[in-house]
C-alpha positions in Angstrom: 0.1 0.3 -0.1 0.9 3.9 -1.1 1.9 5.4 1.7 3.2 9.2 2.3 3.3 9.1 6.0 7.0 10.1 6.1 5.9 13.5 4.6 7.7 17.0 6.9 4.6 18.9 5.9 2.0 16.0 6.6 3.7 16.2 10.7 2.3 19.6 10.5 0.8 20.1 13.7 -2.5 22.7 12.8 -2.8 20.5 9.9 -3.5 17.1 12.2 -5.2 19.3 14.1 -8.1 19.9 11.5 -7.9 16.7 10.1 -8.7 15.2 12.9 -11.6 17.3 14.4 -12.8 17.0 10.7 -12.9 12.7 10.7 -14.9 13.0 14.3 -18.0 12.2 14.7 -18.7 11.0 11.8 -17.3 13.1 9.5 -14.3 11.8 7.3 -11.7 13.7 6.1 -8.5 12.7 3.7 -6.3 15.3 1.6 -6.9 15.1 -1.5 -5.1 16.5 -5.1 -1.7 18.2 -5.3 -0.1 17.8 -2.4 -0.1 13.3 -2.7 0.1 14.0 -6.0 3.5 16.2 -6.0 4.7 14.0 -2.9 4.7 10.9 -4.6 6.4 12.8 -8.0 9.0 14.0 -5.6 8.4 17.2 -6.4 7.7 20.4 -3.8 4.4 20.6 -2.2 2.9 24.4 -1.9 -0.7 24.1 -1.3 -3.0 21.5 0.9 -6.4 21.0 0.4 -8.8 19.0 1.9 -11.8 16.4 0.9 -13.9 16.0 3.6 -18.0 14.7 3.7 -18.4 17.7 6.4 -21.0 20.1 4.9 -19.6 23.2 4.5 -21.5 25.2 7.5 -20.1 22.3 9.6 -16.3 22.8 8.7 -16.9 26.2 9.6 -17.9 25.3 13.1 -15.6 22.9 13.5 -13.0 25.3 12.6 -13.9 27.7 14.9 -14.7 25.2 17.9 -10.3 25.0 17.6 -9.3 28.6 17.3 -9.0 28.7 13.7 -9.8 31.0 11.1 -12.5 29.9 8.6 -13.3 31.8 5.5 -16.4 30.9 2.9 -14.1 31.4 0.2 -16.3 29.7 -2.3 -19.0 28.1 0.7 -21.7 27.7 -2.7 -19.4 25.3 -3.8 -18.5 23.3 -0.8 -15.5 25.5 -0.1 -14.0 26.6 3.4 -10.5 28.2 3.9 -9.6 27.5 6.8 -6.1 29.5 8.4 -4.4 28.0 11.4 -1.4 30.5 12.0 -1.3 31.7 9.1 -1.3 29.0 6.8 -4.7 28.3 4.4 -5.8 25.0 3.7 -8.5 24.4 1.8 -11.5 22.5 3.0 -14.2 21.1 0.1 -17.4 19.0 0.7 -17.1 15.8 -1.7 -19.1 16.7 -4.4 -20.9 15.3 -7.8 -22.2 17.0 -10.4 -25.7 16.8 -11.0 -25.4 19.4 -14.6 -22.4 20.5 -16.0 -21.9 24.1 -17.7 -18.5 26.0 -18.5 -16.3 27.0 -16.0 -19.2 25.8 -13.4 -21.4 23.0 -12.4 -24.1 22.4 -10.5 -23.1 20.4 -7.4 -24.6 18.1 -5.2 -22.8 17.2 -1.9 -22.8 13.5 -0.6 -20.5 11.2 1.3 -19.0 8.9 -2.1 -15.4 9.2 -2.5 -15.0 7.8 -5.4 -17.8 9.9 -7.0 -15.5 12.6 -5.8 -12.5 11.6 -7.2 -14.4 10.9 -10.9 -15.5 14.3 -11.1 -11.6 15.3 -10.9 -9.5 15.7 -14.3 -6.4 13.9 -14.1 -5.7 10.8 -12.8 -3.1 12.2 -10.8 -4.9 14.5 -9.4 -7.3 12.2 -7.9 -5.6 10.9 -5.0 -6.3 11.8 -1.6 -4.2 10.8 1.6 -5.5 9.4 4.8 -3.8 11.4 7.6 -1.7 8.9 8.6 -0.1 9.1 5.0 -2.0 5.8 3.6 -3.0 7.5 -0.3 -6.1 6.5 -1.2 -6.3 5.8 -5.0 -10.2 5.6 -6.5 -8.9 6.2 -10.4 -6.0 4.7 -11.3 -3.5 7.2 -10.6 -0.9 5.9 -8.5 0.7 4.1 -11.7 0.0 7.1 -13.5 2.5 8.9 -11.5 5.0 5.9 -11.8 4.6 6.1 -15.4 4.5 10.0 -15.9 1.3 9.3 -18.0 -1.2 12.0 -17.8 -4.3 11.4 -18.5 -8.3 12.4 -18.2 -10.9 10.1 -15.6 -12.9 8.7 -17.4 -13.7 9.6 -20.4 -11.7 12.6 -22.1 -14.3 14.5 -24.7 -16.8 14.5 -21.3 -14.4 16.0 -19.2 -13.3 18.7 -21.1 -17.1 19.6 -22.0 -17.1 19.8 -18.1 -15.0 22.6 -18.4 -12.6 23.8 -22.0 -9.7 24.9 -20.0 -8.7 21.4 -19.4 -7.6 21.3 -23.1 -4.8 23.8 -21.4 -4.7 21.8 -18.3 -3.6 19.0 -20.2 -0.6 20.2 -21.7 0.6 22.2 -18.3 0.0 19.2 -16.5 2.0 17.6 -19.1 4.7 20.1 -19.3 5.4 19.9 -15.7 4.5 16.4 -14.9 4.1 14.2 -18.0 7.2 11.9 -19.7 6.9 10.0 -23.7 4.3 11.8 -26.0 0.6 12.2 -24.5 -2.1 10.6 -23.9 -2.8 9.7 -27.9 -7.2 9.6 -26.0 -6.8 12.9 -24.4 -4.4 14.4 -27.0 -7.0 13.2 -29.3 -9.6 14.8 -27.3 -8.0 18.4 -27.1 -7.6 18.2 -30.5 -11.3 17.8 -31.6 -12.9 20.3 -28.9 -9.8 22.8 -29.3 -12.7 25.5 -30.5 -13.7 25.4 -27.3 -11.4 27.5 -25.8 -12.6 30.7 -27.6 -15.7 30.2 -24.4 -12.6 31.0 -22.0 -11.9 34.3 -20.2 -8.4 35.3 -21.4 -7.7 36.1 -17.5 -8.1 32.2 -17.4 -6.2 31.3 -20.5 -3.2 33.5 -19.9 -2.9 31.9 -15.8 -3.1 28.9 -17.6 -0.4 29.5 -20.8 2.1 31.1 -18.1 2.2 28.2 -15.7 3.3 26.0 -18.7 5.7 28.6 -19.4 7.1 28.3 -16.3 7.3 24.7 -16.2 11.1 23.4 -16.2 10.9 22.8 -20.1 7.7 23.5 -21.7 8.6 23.2 -24.8 7.8 19.1 -25.7 4.3 20.3 -24.2 4.3 23.4 -27.0 5.2 21.0 -30.2 2.5 19.0 -29.0 0.1 22.2 -28.2 0.8 22.6 -32.6 0.1 19.1 -33.8 -3.0 19.4 -32.0 -3.6 22.6 -33.3 -4.1 24.5 -29.4 -1.4 26.2 -30.1 -2.9 28.6 -32.7 -5.9 29.2 -31.0 -4.1 29.9 -28.1 -1.2 31.8 -28.8 -2.1 32.5 -32.2 1.1 34.8 -33.0 3.0 31.7 -33.2 1.2 30.5 -36.2 4.0 32.2 -38.8 6.3 32.3 -36.1 7.2 28.9 -35.5 8.2 27.6 -31.6 11.7 26.1 -32.4 13.8 28.6 -31.0 12.3 27.7 -27.3 14.9 24.6 -27.6 18.1 26.9 -27.4 16.2 29.1 -24.9 16.0 25.3 -22.4 18.9 24.7 -23.2 20.5 28.1 -22.7 18.7 28.5 -19.2 20.4 25.3 -18.0 24.0 26.1 -18.9 23.7 29.7 -17.4 21.3 28.6 -14.4 18.6 31.8 -15.6 15.0 31.5 -13.9 12.9 29.6 -15.6 11.0 32.9 -17.4 7.8 32.2 -18.7 7.5 36.3 -20.8 11.1 35.5 -21.8 9.7 32.1 -23.2 6.9 33.7 -24.6 8.8 36.6 -26.3 10.9 33.3 -28.1 7.9 32.5 -29.7 6.5 34.9 -30.9 7.0 37.7 -33.1 9.0 41.0 -32.2 6.1 43.4 -33.1 5.1 46.4 -31.6 2.1 46.9 -32.6 0.5 42.9 -32.4 2.0 42.5 -28.9 0.0 45.0 -27.7 -2.7 43.3 -28.8 -1.7 40.3 -27.1 -1.4 42.2 -24.0 -5.0 43.6 -24.5 -6.8 39.8 -25.8 -5.7 38.3 -22.8 -5.3 40.6 -20.4 -1.4 40.5 -19.0 -0.6 42.9 -15.8 0.5 46.3 -16.5 3.8 45.2 -15.9 4.2 42.0 -17.8 2.6 43.6 -20.7 4.7 47.0 -20.2 8.1 44.2 -20.3 6.3 42.5 -23.3 6.1 45.6 -25.8 9.1 47.5 -24.5 11.1 44.7 -25.8 9.0 44.3 -28.9 10.1 47.8 -29.3 13.6 47.9 -28.5 16.1 47.9 -31.2 18.8 44.8 -30.7 22.1 46.1 -29.9 24.5 45.0 -31.6 27.3 42.2 -30.1 30.1 44.3 -30.6 29.0 47.4 -29.0 31.3 49.1 -26.4 30.3 49.4 -22.4 30.8 53.2 -23.0 28.1 52.7 -26.0 26.3 50.5 -24.5 25.6 52.7 -21.2 24.4 55.7 -23.2 21.7 53.5 -25.0 20.3 51.9 -21.9 20.2 55.3 -19.6 17.8 56.6 -22.2 15.9 53.8 -22.9 16.1 51.8 -19.8 17.9 47.9 -19.1 15.0 45.8 -18.9 13.7 45.5 -22.5 17.3 45.6 -23.8 17.7 42.5 -21.0 15.4 40.4 -22.8 17.0 41.4 -26.2 20.5 40.5 -24.9 19.0 37.1 -23.9 17.8 35.9 -27.1 20.7 37.4 -28.7 22.6 35.1 -26.8 20.6 32.6 -27.4 20.7 32.2 -31.2 24.4 32.8 -31.3 25.1 29.6 -28.8 22.8 28.2 -31.5 24.5 28.7 -34.5 28.1 28.0 -32.1 28.2 24.7 -32.8 29.0 25.6 -36.6 30.2 29.0 -37.1 33.2 29.9 -34.9 32.3 33.8 -35.7 28.8 33.0 -33.6 31.3 31.7 -31.0 32.5 35.4 -30.2 29.1 37.2 -30.6 27.9 35.2 -27.6 30.7 36.1 -25.3 30.1 39.4 -26.4 26.3 39.7 -25.7 27.1 38.0 -22.5 29.2 40.9 -21.9 26.1 43.3 -22.8 24.1 41.5 -21.4 25.8 41.3 -17.5 26.6 45.8 -17.8 22.2 45.9 -18.4 21.7 43.3 -15.9 23.7 45.2 -12.9 22.7 48.7 -14.8 22.2 51.8 -12.1 21.0 54.9 -14.2 23.9 58.1 -13.2 21.0 60.9 -11.9 21.8 63.2 -14.0 23.1 66.8 -11.3 21.5 69.8 -12.4 17.7 70.2 -12.6 15.5 73.2 -13.6 15.7 75.1 -10.0 19.1 75.0 -9.8 19.6 77.2 -13.6 16.7 79.3 -12.5 19.2 79.7 -9.3 21.9 80.4 -11.5 20.0 83.5 -13.4 18.4 81.8 -16.0 14.5 82.8 -16.9 11.7 80.2 -16.8 10.4 78.9 -20.0 10.1 76.7 -23.3 13.6 77.5 -23.9 15.2 76.4 -20.5 13.6 72.9 -21.1 15.0 72.9 -24.0 18.3 74.5 -22.3 18.0 71.2 -19.9 17.2 68.4 -22.7 20.6 69.8 -24.7 23.0 69.7 -21.1 21.7 66.2 -20.4 22.3 64.8 -23.9 26.6 66.8 -23.7 26.4 65.1 -20.5 24.9 61.7 -21.5 27.1 62.0 -25.0 30.8 62.7 -22.5 30.4 59.6 -20.5 28.2 60.9 -17.5 31.3 62.5 -16.1 30.8 66.1 -16.1 30.2 67.3 -12.5 27.2 69.8 -11.9 29.8 73.5 -11.5 30.5 71.9 -15.1 27.7 71.6 -16.0 26.3 75.2 -14.4 28.7 76.5 -16.4 28.2 75.0 -19.3 24.7 76.3 -19.3 26.0 79.8 -18.9 28.1 79.5 -21.6 24.9 78.3 -23.6 22.8 80.9 -23.1 25.3 83.5 -22.9 24.9 84.9 -19.4 26.9 84.9 -16.6 25.2 82.4 -14.3 26.7 81.8 -10.9 
């Protein structure tokens, strides 16, 4: 019998107390889903979900008796978040779908563990564990975890029609946990029902794509998404651009110990067209910071590999480092890929690495003169003052940021024909 009894997270006193409370007086409770899956796979456990036969109101009552804070985060669907010493545990009453209609289903609370398991998406997500660590497998999830096979529970088309987001989740979980080829029946169902993605909200689509792109190596999942026609619907910008660059990016990330960066990976598979990137950001409702970074990257000009440090410093001052950092990373990836057959490309890769380090450690110098400084030295307010300040700053940048305040004020007096003090 499989067990996760040795898991450190399972021994948490608050978790064990909560399970004990929910298991008493005719109630049953088990840890469900991701925590069990990740422990069996050997991955980190971040969230702990609990399934119980207790009704939501009873969950809240029992949690309060232990001094925990119950929050009705989704009580109409049976979910209560119990907060213990700042740690949240999501507790959901066993359910069985009575009617499904897209994202939300009409559910019926119950006590049937098998019915609850069979309404979940994938076999590896349909596992439970008792408080003592004994794993309960009602859907064949353990075998699929051992073989790293991502498989829908029951009929794949039925599962997908309950919520079309499961198409994207199929590829996301495959990216994180699958080996070899995706399950054939699941892949066929995703291909047949891919048009259902158009019914999903932009926020849900981007959330799944971002998690997929954040996997250690999303390249195989992206390849199968393209093969199934799913990628063209979720990310039509990749259609005439291709995803080949993702392979070299992943390889470079591993060699150079770059962090897994979903947005950089997105940039590797879409065209650097600022108009299209604005449209993509608007369509998928990216966060402001994400949208700004994406558009800045698309709008930037790639620095030549042989650019000097001093010349690049001027570019960084005027345009900022973030967009150029993304550009340089992708240029470095491309040069490394060509370097297997071209020695010159290896030299380029080294130069791009030098410029990248400069961008990553860039601290923008502060122009030492303000408009008030010029006013204090006898200059008249107005449009000409702003033009003079801009010219002074440009000269300061071109001279390598070396001039101090006294020198710049003197130069201002020279340009304006005044005798600034």
